[in-house]
C-alpha angles and dihedrals in degrees: 000000000000112000093199091056090047091051092049093049095047093048092047093047090242095145141097127213127228119233089253090050092049091053090052092048091054094043092049097039095236116166128213088242090057090051092050092047092048087054090063092065098028117146127180111244101169132022122206105188092163098046116153100258104015139339111289140167141204117241131190122213137160129230125225088269090052092253108158116230130189115205123187105207138180137167118263127192118314092028091284116155112238126201105218096182138346133196145151108258118226127225087231091065101029136047108222085345087280109080125051115239117232114247 
C-alpha cells in the first residue's frame, strides 16, 4: 500500500467508512476534520498484505490537537480508500503509538 496515496485520499476526504468504522467514529467522537488532519501526518506502522478480505494497513496520524489516531485502511472497489476501523491508541498498548507492547 502506498502511504502517499493514503495521505492524499485522507486529506482530500476521498474515503468511505465501513459500518464497523462508523460505529467506532461515533463511539470515540472522531470528526471528519480530525481524520483529514491525521492524514497529513499519516505513517504506515503495520502492513497486512494477506488480510482476510483485502490487503490493508494500519496508519498513525495526529489531529490538530495532537490526538493520535490509528486507522486501519484498505482499498475498496473503484480504488476508493476505506477506513475499516479507527481508534485512539493508548500508551499502555503502544510504545510511541507505533510499536505494540508485549502482553
